MITORDREN-535092 format. One line per field, with one value per residue (C-alpha): z, y, x. Coordinates in pm, 1 decimal. Last residue first. Example, Ala and Ser with C-alpha at 12.3 -4.5 7.8 and 13.67 -1.06 7.14 Angstrom:
<atoms>
pz	714.0 780.0
py	-106.0 -450.0
px	1367.0 1230.0
</atoms>
This chain:
<atoms>
pz	3953.0 4045.0 4155.1 3816.0 3619.0 3824.3 3766.2 3390.1 3385.9 3573.1 3334.8 3042.7 3132.2 2987.9 3196.1 3323.1 2966.4 2852.7 2662.8 2347.2 2279.6 1999.0 1792.2 1520.1 1230.6 978.0 987.8 1052.2 1252.2 1497.5 1728.1 2032.7 2306.3 2204.4 2420.6 2255.7 2306.6 2079.4 1836.4 1601.6 1226.7 1132.9 1396.4 1730.1 1897.8 2247.7 2219.6 2568.3 2518.2 2153.0 2132.8 1786.6 1546.1 1270.8 901.7 918.9 623.2 736.6 1089.6 1257.9 1589.4 1934.0 2247.9 2540.4 2775.1 2865.4 2503.1 2371.4 2348.4 2136.3 1890.3 1802.3 1808.2 1499.6 1432.7 1216.8 1263.2 1175.8 1440.7 1672.2 1580.1 1601.6 1332.6 1472.7 1301.6 1415.8 1513.0 1381.5 1195.0 1019.5 1072.3 940.9 1038.9 1398.5 1510.0 1772.1 2105.5 2252.0 2548.0 2609.1 2680.9 2371.0 2254.1 2110.5 1888.8 1745.9 1513.9 1387.2 1329.5 1138.2 940.5 835.4 741.6 521.2 350.6 300.8 152.4 -85.0 -190.8 -254.5 -460.2 -660.0 -734.0 -851.4 -1079.0 -1211.7 -1296.7 -1470.4 -1669.1 -1778.3 -1886.3 -2084.5 -2252.7 -2357.8 -2493.1 -2688.7 -2848.8 -3196.6 -3190.1 -3491.1 -3490.9 -3663.8 -3929.1 -3969.4 -3769.7 -3503.3 -3490.2 -3441.2 -3173.0 -2986.3 -3000.7 -2860.9 -2587.2 -2478.3 -2458.2 -2234.0 -2017.9 -1991.2 -1846.4 -1528.9 -1310.6 -1544.6 -1790.3 -1549.7 -1740.8 -2027.0 -1847.3 -2039.2 -2035.1 -2268.8 -2162.6 -1841.3 -1529.7 -1305.2 -1108.2 -1414.3 -1648.8 -2001.4 -2150.2 -2394.0 -2518.6 -2530.0 -2154.5 -1854.1 -1512.7 -1254.9 -981.4 -939.4 -660.3 -365.8 -150.0 -206.0 -53.2 249.9 310.0 254.4 471.6 751.8 745.9 740.0 1017.3 1292.3 1091.3 949.0 590.2 592.1 374.1 90.3 69.1 68.1 -209.8 -407.5 -374.2 -479.8 -790.3 -876.9 -837.6 -1056.3 -1331.3 -1311.2 -1365.1 -1162.5 -845.2 -653.3 -310.9 20.3 316.0 665.0 861.5 858.8 482.2 436.9 555.7 311.6 28.9 129.8 129.0 -233.5 -362.9 -288.6 -491.8 -754.7 -815.4 -904.2 -1271.6 -1454.3 -1460.2 -1769.9 -1836.6 -2212.9 -2346.4 -2724.8 -3019.2 -3293.5 -3350.0 -3669.0 -3996.9 -4175.0 -3924.5 -3709.2 -3508.5 -3318.7 -2988.5 -3009.5 -2960.3 -2682.6 -2499.7 -2533.4 -2408.3 -2107.0 -1990.5 -2039.4 -1848.4 -1569.9 -1540.3 -1526.0 -1250.8 -1044.1 -1045.9 -897.8 -681.6 -498.8 -419.8 -328.5 -51.4 -44.3 314.3 473.0 793.3 954.4 1158.8 1388.8 1477.4 1206.6 1165.7 828.4 966.2 944.2 1135.9 966.4 978.5 827.2 580.8 584.5 286.7 311.2 26.6 -23.2 -250.2 -486.1 -752.5 -1103.8 -1232.3 -1483.0 -1205.8 -1028.2 -1330.6 -1384.1 -1020.5 -1062.4 -1380.8 -1192.9 -904.1 -1151.1 -1317.7 -979.3 -886.8 -1213.7 -1128.7 -774.8 -899.3 -1170.3 -919.0 -674.1 -931.5 -653.7 -296.9 -112.6 171.5 418.1 174.5 170.2 -198.5 -146.5 156.1 -47.7 -324.4 -86.2 85.9 -248.9 -306.9 -583.6 -836.7 -1051.4 -1401.0 -1578.9 -1932.8 -2202.1 -2528.9 -2702.7 -2860.0 -2954.6 -2869.6 -2932.3 -2781.6 -2857.3 -2676.3 -2345.7 -2097.6 -1761.4 -1717.3 -1754.8 -2110.5 -2218.7 -2490.3 -2398.9 -2456.7 -2413.5 -2412.6 -2459.5 -2307.9 -2383.2 -2111.6 -2077.3 -1718.9 -1474.3 -1252.3 -1283.5 -1520.7 -1453.6 -1783.3 -1806.0 -1429.5 -1167.3 -1373.1 -1655.9 -1461.1 -1177.1 -1383.7 -1487.4 -1320.4 -981.2 -642.3 -442.0 -83.1 289.9 309.7 -11.8 -356.2 -634.3 -986.0 -1258.5 -1561.8 -1410.2 -1717.8 -1946.6 -1801.5 -1833.3 -2197.6 -2273.7 -2124.2 -2302.4 -2626.2 -2856.6 -2835.0 -2750.5 -2404.0 -2451.8 -2666.5 -2501.7 -2164.7 -2283.1 -1939.5 -1944.0 -2009.3 -1940.1 -2101.2 -2012.3 -2266.7 -2156.7 -2360.2 -2423.4 -2795.8 -2732.8 -2523.2 -2153.0 -2053.6 -1832.8 -1815.8 -1595.0 -1534.4 -1505.7 -1452.4 -1159.6 -999.9 -654.5 -457.4 -85.9 -80.8 -280.9 -629.3 -813.5 -1126.1 -1307.4 -1648.8 -1756.8 -2138.6 -2304.7 -2319.4 -2505.0 -2832.6 -3038.0 -3152.2 -3468.7 -3410.0 -3062.0 -3223.0 -3451.6 -3149.6 -2952.7 -2581.5 -2379.4 -2147.2 -2430.6 -2348.5 -2343.4 -1965.3 -2000.6 -2250.1 -2015.8 -1716.4 -1899.9 -2019.3 -1668.4 -1515.6 -1298.5 -927.9 -682.0 -945.4 -865.3 -846.6 -554.9 -328.0 -433.1 -340.1 0.2 70.8 -23.9 230.7 507.8 422.3 444.7 775.8 921.8 817.2 1152.7 1081.2 754.6 422.0 170.6 -183.0 -534.5 -468.5 -780.0 -881.2 -1058.4 -1044.6 -960.4 -1166.2 -1482.3 -1803.1 -1810.4 -1790.7 -1479.0 -1501.2 -1331.2 -1017.7 -811.3 -450.2 -176.4 132.2 495.2 581.2 716.7 561.2 401.6 123.3 -51.7 -393.4 -376.9 -758.1 -785.7 -539.8 -773.2 -608.4 -648.7 -565.6 -318.8 -456.3 -373.6 -116.9 -49.6 315.5 208.3 334.9 41.6 90.2 -122.3 -175.3 -188.2 -365.5 -327.9 48.7 159.3 227.9 314.9 231.8 372.3 226.5 25.8 -332.0 -678.2 -989.3 -914.3 -1133.4 -1405.4 -1741.2 -1994.7 -1798.4 -2015.2 -2014.6 -1660.2 -1598.2 -1522.1 -1309.8 -1342.3 -1112.7 -1275.7 -1035.4 -1294.3 -1592.1 -1407.5 -1615.6 -1654.9 -1846.7 -1871.7 -2014.4 -1844.4 -2004.0 -1733.5 -1570.4 -1257.2 -918.3 -727.2 -920.3 -1246.1 -1319.6 -1473.8 -1196.4 -1257.2 -966.7 -715.5 -831.2 -1034.2 -987.8 -1264.3 -1117.2 -1151.1 -1448.6 -1532.5 -1778.2 -1547.3 -1571.4 -1207.5 -1203.4 -873.6 -696.9 -407.4 -188.7 144.3 180.6 -140.1 -479.2 -703.3 -1069.4 -1303.1 -1623.9 -1988.1 -2109.4 -2311.5 -2323.5 -2619.7 -2810.8 -2741.9 -2854.1 -3169.7 -3259.2 -3193.0 -3419.0 -3694.0 -3659.3 -3684.8 -3994.3 -4159.8 -4086.8 -4238.4 -4549.5 -4586.7 -4551.0 -4826.3 -4781.1
py	-1049.8 -948.9 -1309.1 -1444.4 -1215.9 -1339.9 -1700.5 -1634.0 -1468.5 -1756.6 -2010.4 -1816.3 -1979.0 -2310.2 -2615.6 -2660.2 -2685.1 -2416.6 -2565.5 -2405.3 -2489.8 -2714.1 -2711.5 -2974.8 -2902.3 -3124.5 -2895.7 -3184.7 -3386.2 -3105.8 -3219.0 -2998.4 -2930.9 -3129.4 -2990.6 -2853.0 -2858.7 -2659.3 -2713.5 -2420.6 -2494.7 -2203.4 -1933.5 -1871.2 -1583.2 -1440.1 -1073.1 -1027.8 -711.2 -721.3 -1102.3 -1222.7 -1452.5 -1589.9 -1660.3 -1409.0 -1195.9 -1228.0 -1093.8 -1154.3 -975.7 -1133.0 -963.4 -1158.4 -1455.1 -1453.4 -1361.0 -1689.4 -1868.0 -1576.8 -1639.5 -1972.5 -2275.9 -2465.9 -2838.7 -3067.3 -3442.8 -3584.5 -3854.6 -3856.5 -3519.8 -3334.0 -3071.1 -2724.5 -2443.7 -2082.4 -1810.8 -1541.1 -1334.5 -1648.2 -1901.6 -2252.1 -2576.6 -2507.9 -2843.1 -3068.4 -3241.5 -3378.7 -3311.5 -3499.4 -3334.7 -3478.5 -3787.9 -4003.8 -3719.3 -3722.4 -4013.0 -3865.8 -3529.9 -3695.3 -3908.0 -3596.6 -3422.6 -3717.1 -3693.8 -3316.9 -3361.6 -3634.3 -3410.8 -3119.6 -3345.6 -3479.2 -3126.6 -3020.7 -3327.4 -3249.0 -2893.3 -3013.6 -3271.5 -3004.2 -2765.4 -3038.8 -3136.5 -2774.2 -2763.6 -3087.1 -2968.2 -2927.6 -3287.5 -3327.9 -3698.3 -3778.1 -4048.4 -4207.0 -4511.8 -4442.0 -4084.2 -4200.4 -4441.7 -4156.0 -3940.4 -4222.6 -4317.7 -3952.7 -3916.3 -4225.4 -4075.4 -3753.4 -3965.1 -4065.3 -4375.0 -4672.9 -4465.9 -4440.3 -4437.2 -4188.6 -3852.6 -3590.8 -3419.8 -3222.8 -2977.9 -3173.9 -3014.2 -3221.5 -2918.3 -2690.9 -2911.6 -2772.2 -2477.5 -2693.9 -2533.1 -2814.4 -2786.2 -3018.2 -2873.0 -2862.0 -2605.4 -2330.0 -2370.6 -2133.9 -2371.1 -2653.3 -2435.0 -2365.7 -2739.6 -2818.6 -2527.0 -2630.3 -2999.4 -2945.2 -2680.0 -2927.7 -3060.3 -3414.0 -3295.3 -2915.0 -2889.0 -3108.9 -2917.2 -2585.9 -2693.1 -2832.0 -2507.9 -2303.1 -2523.1 -2469.5 -2091.1 -2108.1 -2288.1 -2034.4 -1756.9 -1497.5 -1578.8 -1715.2 -1811.4 -1806.3 -2034.3 -1933.8 -2021.0 -1658.0 -1660.3 -1919.9 -1661.4 -1396.4 -1653.4 -1752.6 -1387.9 -1350.5 -1689.7 -1638.8 -1318.6 -1456.6 -1770.3 -2044.3 -2146.5 -2322.0 -2692.3 -2861.9 -3204.4 -3201.1 -3297.6 -3297.6 -3091.1 -3155.4 -2852.5 -2657.9 -2660.2 -2821.6 -3108.0 -3117.2 -3401.6 -3348.4 -3278.2 -3622.5 -3808.4 -3578.6 -3632.6 -4013.3 -4005.2 -3786.8 -4013.4 -4328.0 -4184.8 -4059.9 -4410.8 -4560.1 -4315.7 -4366.6 -4747.3 -4757.1 -4452.6 -4641.8 -4929.1 -4670.1 -4524.5 -4269.6 -4239.1 -4387.0 -4250.1 -4490.2 -4375.7 -4584.6 -4684.2 -4484.8 -4583.3 -4741.3 -4977.3 -5282.6 -5097.2 -4852.3 -4796.3 -4452.3 -4351.4 -4047.2 -4016.6 -3845.7 -3683.9 -3544.1 -3240.6 -3286.2 -3018.4 -3123.0 -2909.6 -3118.0 -3274.5 -3367.9 -3566.9 -3734.1 -3852.9 -3997.8 -4179.1 -4322.0 -4427.5 -4598.8 -4786.6 -4917.9 -5014.6 -5205.4 -5393.0 -5474.9 -5597.1 -5811.3 -5965.9 -6048.7 -6216.1 -6386.4 -6271.3 -6285.0 -6071.3 -5820.6 -5702.7 -5342.4 -5365.6 -5704.0 -5568.9 -5262.7 -5489.4 -5684.2 -5361.5 -5209.9 -5511.2 -5744.2 -5929.9 -6186.8 -6331.4 -6068.1 -6182.8 -5915.0 -5813.8 -5503.1 -5173.9 -4923.3 -4715.3 -4825.0 -4681.0 -4633.2 -4580.2 -4466.4 -4402.0 -4572.9 -4607.9 -4988.1 -4940.0 -4891.8 -5016.9 -4888.7 -5020.1 -4781.7 -4989.7 -4986.9 -5305.8 -5593.1 -5860.3 -6230.1 -6350.2 -6507.6 -6197.6 -5925.7 -5637.3 -5479.6 -5390.7 -5657.0 -5723.9 -5451.1 -5133.1 -5273.2 -5493.8 -5239.5 -4965.2 -4676.6 -4344.4 -4515.2 -4383.4 -4559.5 -4652.5 -4622.9 -4330.3 -4167.6 -4198.7 -4031.1 -4174.7 -3916.5 -3758.0 -3806.3 -3664.0 -3814.1 -4164.3 -4123.5 -4013.0 -4301.0 -4562.0 -4412.3 -4462.7 -4180.8 -4259.6 -4622.8 -4756.6 -5114.7 -5054.8 -4712.6 -4885.6 -5051.4 -5111.7 -4973.8 -5163.9 -5001.1 -5231.4 -5233.0 -5392.5 -5412.0 -5365.5 -5614.0 -5647.5 -5987.7 -5825.7 -5875.7 -5885.5 -5688.5 -5609.2 -5354.1 -5336.0 -5057.1 -5035.6 -5273.5 -5245.6 -5374.4 -5225.1 -5319.1 -5401.3 -5089.7 -5169.8 -5332.7 -5532.1 -5798.4 -5904.2 -6150.7 -6172.1 -6457.8 -6262.1 -5967.1 -6011.3 -5690.9 -5640.7 -5704.1 -6083.0 -6027.8 -5834.6 -6128.8 -6363.6 -6154.9 -6161.3 -6336.9 -6126.8 -5955.4 -5625.6 -5669.1 -5619.7 -5280.5 -5157.1 -5270.2 -5104.5 -4771.8 -4783.0 -4877.8 -4572.3 -4598.0 -4515.5 -4243.6 -3971.4 -3713.1 -3359.8 -3235.2 -3237.9 -3598.9 -3714.6 -3544.3 -3685.1 -4033.7 -4015.3 -3898.3 -4157.0 -4445.2 -4318.3 -4287.9 -4642.2 -4726.3 -4484.1 -4660.1 -4475.7 -4568.9 -4579.9 -4452.0 -4266.4 -4102.7 -3740.5 -3495.1 -3119.8 -2929.8 -2741.1 -2906.1 -2701.5 -2577.8 -2939.0 -3087.6 -3461.9 -3728.7 -3555.1 -3842.1 -3924.2 -4066.6 -4133.3 -4048.0 -4193.0 -3941.0 -4128.6 -4458.3 -4550.6 -4886.9 -4773.4 -4455.1 -4435.6 -4603.1 -4344.4 -4059.4 -3840.2 -3461.3 -3306.9 -3017.6 -2686.7 -2566.3 -2325.3 -2390.0 -2495.0 -2853.8 -3165.8 -3210.0 -3244.8 -3527.4 -3516.2 -3797.6 -3870.4 -4012.4 -4049.2 -3821.3 -3904.7 -3656.8 -3823.6 -3689.8 -3573.4 -3672.2 -3550.1 -3683.2 -3462.0 -3223.8 -2991.6 -2980.6 -2859.3 -2611.4 -2483.4 -2219.9 -1859.5 -1754.8 -1398.5 -1105.4 -809.7 -636.8 -407.1 -209.0 81.1 366.2 152.6 1.5 -298.7 -447.6 -745.9 -949.8 -1287.3 -1590.5 -1921.3 -2178.0 -2410.8 -2548.1 -2503.1 -2415.1 -2513.7 -2390.0 -2445.8 -2098.2 -1918.1 -1593.0 -1610.4 -1642.1 -1312.2 -1345.5 -1108.9 -1120.3 -1129.3 -806.0 -759.1 -926.2 -1158.8 -1462.5 -1544.1 -1608.0 -1613.3 -1485.3 -1613.8 -1491.7 -1763.2 -1617.3 -1906.0 -1791.8 -1962.6 -1960.1 -2021.1 -2093.7 -1897.7 -1842.9 -1499.6 -1353.7 -974.3 -973.9 -1200.8 -970.2 -661.6 -841.0 -953.9 -603.8 -454.0 -711.0 -640.3 -264.3 -323.4 -529.2 -259.3 1.4 -217.4 -268.0 106.5 191.4 385.0
px	614.2 967.5 1043.7 926.9 1161.3 1454.8 1348.8 1326.3 1668.5 1824.2 1670.7 1819.9 2152.0 2040.4 2130.5 1773.8 1633.1 1390.8 1097.8 958.8 597.2 474.6 157.1 113.3 -121.5 -299.0 -604.8 -844.4 -591.6 -512.6 -231.6 -171.8 87.8 398.6 679.9 991.3 1366.4 1593.3 1881.8 1938.8 1934.6 1709.8 1759.3 1592.0 1778.0 1773.0 1880.3 1738.0 1536.3 1419.7 1424.3 1535.4 1348.4 1572.3 1629.7 1918.6 1807.1 1444.1 1494.9 1157.4 1098.6 1048.9 910.1 1054.3 1017.2 648.5 566.1 712.3 375.2 250.3 536.1 375.7 605.1 491.6 529.6 744.3 784.2 1129.5 1069.5 1372.6 1523.8 1192.1 1142.3 1072.3 885.8 916.2 671.3 434.7 698.7 823.2 1103.1 1167.1 1339.8 1447.2 1591.3 1435.1 1485.6 1165.5 936.2 608.8 274.1 106.7 298.2 18.3 -100.0 253.2 164.8 -162.6 6.5 290.2 41.1 -152.4 174.5 270.6 -68.4 -32.2 315.8 191.6 -98.9 139.5 366.9 70.7 -58.3 291.9 313.7 -33.5 72.5 389.6 188.4 -62.9 212.9 391.1 63.6 5.0 360.5 299.6 -25.6 123.4 248.2 477.0 566.2 897.3 839.1 1183.5 1061.4 1328.0 1197.2 836.5 959.5 1130.3 816.8 604.0 851.7 886.1 506.6 488.5 766.7 562.9 276.1 459.7 391.3 415.2 621.3 918.4 1252.0 1221.1 1206.5 1404.3 1744.9 1967.3 2241.9 2288.4 2438.6 2207.6 2085.3 2090.3 1886.0 1889.8 1700.1 1500.4 1181.9 924.6 880.6 837.0 923.8 1206.7 1140.8 1400.4 1653.3 1686.7 1479.2 1731.7 2004.0 1784.7 1744.5 2113.1 2227.8 1990.6 2082.4 2459.9 2468.3 2558.7 2857.8 2871.4 2915.2 2940.2 3254.5 3121.4 2794.4 2986.2 3222.0 2926.9 2729.2 3031.5 3075.1 2706.0 2746.2 3056.9 2863.5 2577.5 2835.0 3029.9 2835.1 3135.5 3005.1 3193.7 3119.3 3237.6 2923.0 2809.3 2882.6 2606.5 2349.8 2471.9 2465.5 2109.2 1996.8 2118.6 1995.0 1626.0 1588.5 1829.8 1618.8 1867.2 1925.0 1641.1 1558.7 1419.4 1268.5 1219.9 877.8 936.7 811.4 1074.8 1295.6 1225.2 1418.8 1122.1 1141.8 1454.5 1606.1 1933.3 1753.6 1588.8 1919.4 2037.1 1705.5 1735.3 2096.2 2010.6 1728.3 1940.0 2237.6 2009.3 1859.3 2209.7 2309.7 1993.3 2011.2 2362.2 2284.8 2009.7 2250.9 2518.0 2303.0 2020.7 1904.3 1593.4 1440.9 1191.0 891.1 673.1 317.2 135.8 -231.9 -308.8 -574.3 -344.4 -70.6 166.2 541.8 589.7 858.6 1085.8 1318.0 1655.1 1846.1 2194.8 2234.8 2529.6 2487.2 2587.7 2878.5 3075.3 3287.8 2965.7 2851.1 3188.1 3189.4 2840.7 2939.7 3241.7 3016.0 2781.8 3070.6 3192.4 2836.6 2806.4 3128.1 3012.4 2674.0 2838.2 3081.3 2798.8 2574.1 2372.2 2437.7 2771.4 2642.8 2784.3 3051.1 2922.5 2828.3 2655.3 2463.0 2361.8 2230.8 2006.9 1887.6 1788.5 1558.4 1670.7 1452.9 1629.4 1642.4 1432.8 1341.1 1356.6 1186.9 1315.9 1211.6 1477.5 1782.3 2143.1 2460.6 2828.7 3158.0 3009.6 3292.1 3245.0 3624.7 3588.8 3462.9 3106.0 2870.9 2526.8 2174.2 1880.7 1565.6 1190.2 1049.9 812.6 820.7 908.0 857.6 1106.6 1123.5 857.4 914.3 573.1 408.5 136.9 100.6 142.2 107.3 -107.7 -351.0 -341.5 -502.7 -274.6 -189.3 -197.2 -313.9 -44.1 -114.3 -32.2 212.0 82.9 243.0 43.6 76.3 116.4 -49.9 -399.7 -575.5 -311.6 -362.0 -740.2 -713.9 -477.5 -709.4 -1011.2 -817.7 -703.8 -333.2 -244.7 -162.5 -37.8 271.1 318.4 370.9 692.2 844.9 1199.6 1522.7 1860.1 2114.9 2484.0 2715.9 3077.8 3395.4 3673.9 3596.1 3436.1 3162.5 3087.8 2721.9 2486.8 2115.6 1939.7 1564.1 1307.4 931.0 892.3 548.8 462.1 749.1 769.5 1143.4 1225.1 1358.5 1649.7 1554.1 1757.3 1887.3 2160.1 2124.6 1931.8 1606.4 1756.0 1564.9 1572.4 1213.0 1010.0 995.6 849.2 562.0 478.8 495.6 240.6 318.5 46.3 -170.5 -357.1 -533.7 -913.0 -937.9 -766.0 -1024.1 -1305.2 -1134.8 -1105.7 -1468.4 -1588.0 -1422.7 -1110.5 -1119.2 -1019.0 -985.1 -712.8 -855.2 -643.0 -949.7 -1018.6 -667.4 -676.4 -1023.7 -909.6 -626.9 -859.8 -1126.3 -877.1 -745.1 -1097.0 -1190.2 -1350.9 -1638.2 -1722.7 -1712.3 -1983.6 -1845.2 -1914.8 -2241.2 -2381.8 -2427.2 -2654.5 -2587.8 -2906.2 -3163.2 -3028.2 -3078.1 -2717.8 -2602.9 -2450.9 -2395.3 -2182.3 -2051.1 -1911.4 -1982.6 -1758.9 -1968.0 -2039.0 -2378.6 -2635.1 -2932.7 -2830.0 -2586.7 -2629.6 -2502.4 -2715.1 -2747.1 -3090.5 -3227.1 -3126.0 -2859.2 -2892.8 -2555.9 -2550.4 -2423.3 -2071.0 -1928.8 -1557.9 -1510.7 -1572.3 -1745.6 -1984.4 -2362.6 -2511.0 -2885.5 -3138.4 -3466.0 -3815.0 -3863.6 -3578.4 -3212.5 -2936.7 -2605.9 -2279.2 -1947.6 -1641.4 -1609.9 -1525.9 -1543.4 -1255.3 -1050.9 -1313.6 -1187.1 -1324.5 -1626.3 -1792.5 -1912.0 -1820.8 -1932.9 -1708.1 -1612.2 -1275.8 -1078.8 -796.6 -851.9 -856.4 -965.0 -1261.7 -1363.6 -1711.3 -1845.2 -1523.5 -1625.0 -1470.8 -1368.4 -1303.5 -1050.0 -1216.6 -1047.4 -1364.9 -1676.3 -1831.0 -2201.3 -2250.1 -2057.6 -2252.3 -2498.4 -2214.8 -2053.1 -1733.8 -1437.4 -1174.6 -823.9 -625.6 -395.7 -64.2 -244.9 -239.6 -611.4 -703.5 -1084.4 -1217.2 -1527.7 -1741.2 -1894.7 -1776.7 -1530.4 -1359.2 -1399.5 -1089.8 -1178.9 -888.4 -834.0 -916.6 -1023.4 -1307.4 -1279.6 -1041.1 -1281.0 -1576.6 -1381.9 -1255.8 -1610.3 -1747.5 -1482.7 -1561.7 -1934.9 -1872.9 -1655.3 -1932.2 -2190.8 -1960.3 -1914.5 -2289.9 -2360.8 -2113.4 -1790.0
</atoms>
């Protein structure tokens, strides 16, 4: 073998070795300043020393080079080669102002360098002001990252700052860039007549929206008319966001980056600028709008005889709030189009019944909403339940989503399935299901685990049997926890919870990016030019991750408002239900406010020494046998409300009629 060939082989080996030791992952920075890149290759995380971050920040997606690996321990050291994606570019913190320059110091427990702020980028901020700042540049040659002040936060706007901080920490931008707003401003406000001519015109058909009373954007509408053949035409019309948001634009890139709107107690952080979400695409009454529609011919048994999918133009005749429709259904109001509403509700309930008959799981849902004052401070809590008015819309949206997915599933290109963002939901997690089944058995409920279908049937039997019983809430909540998380994937495994073989998200493109992708793929199929997006799986993964981040942010915001609300009740006693158990204590949700706090096991040490029994979801006293189990009713006193940590601390309160009182008194007399 010649010298040149050997040299070439050595280079190839070195190239392969280098490539195999360059991995993609997410940087996790600890409080100490040490970093670990989580790469998900079933090996240990790659440790990164502070000097090897190479401009990466906590949460960034990076390329890391493994420089040292201990084969016996599996530990790996590395250096970050490149930042692929920033998790967060907007931060909340304080300004430190000098004569010729300023620095921004972030309020975070994750070590990060201060941002250098040129004086012309202070946006009115003064020394020690609390501000929102944006990282705008950090090249390898820059000594410090360069930033700009977006907004000065005033002391009286504490609520506003808290919500913005949660959004920024999760990586959701707090504002839209100039390029996005400029593109949006150029979008036409008047519908193009040539475009109208290409679409099915549904403007002369009775059409209306049903939404929450405080909704600002309306992305779905229902139309209804009777046909000469004795059947009924039900149209599900969805805002045609993909007409306005075109691939490759700054607007599209920003929508994809966000991937979802985030709904906090006092605001929406939107996926799209307000001009699109609240004006151009919002299906407001008495306005012509472009829509993407699924139009069904149905009989009175709610059987679909045929359907049509395509682009339309509609004119909404009326805007209903859910409460208006519910009053019509319950006979409390005559309301406009009463007979149509009642008929559509009848169809929806039949669709719902069919769904559960096929194995969909019937978990009931409650939504907790805060009444807020003008500063965003909670002054009350309202619990909203899903009623027939909600189900009317839900069932027709589910029908449209399922029909679109079924339609796409038939399409093949070169004998391969078309890349498409299915909404999939796996069967229950066996590790979570087994202890739950044992727990449910204590309440007399048996589960058949012979097949996923039989498990679903067992769930429905149990959920039906517990309605109105004290254990209803606990069994529903624990049952939900056994379920897998629904995600977006190109590989269709069906939706277990809904019992659909094919399912996607088609009906909310104003607030979800996957719906925009669905519209684009569907249109390409309708045009007989199926779009082969090789990056579809990557997009699905990103959208699933953003959805998870949004849900966690929404939970954190709700928790903040709970703590803020209960701060006014410190020292007071409330009835509650044990909602979770761990070795260090148990959580209690108050009956009156649905606010959850922790009873620390240390506060119980005067009564007994408690141990955690995982299989029973309980804490049990070693001497007394006193048990705190999920679902138990207890009384608690509010002892602390930590706004910064979003934590409520409760202590268990013995009621005078409880027999343990005697034991406590006896114990006290001995001491």
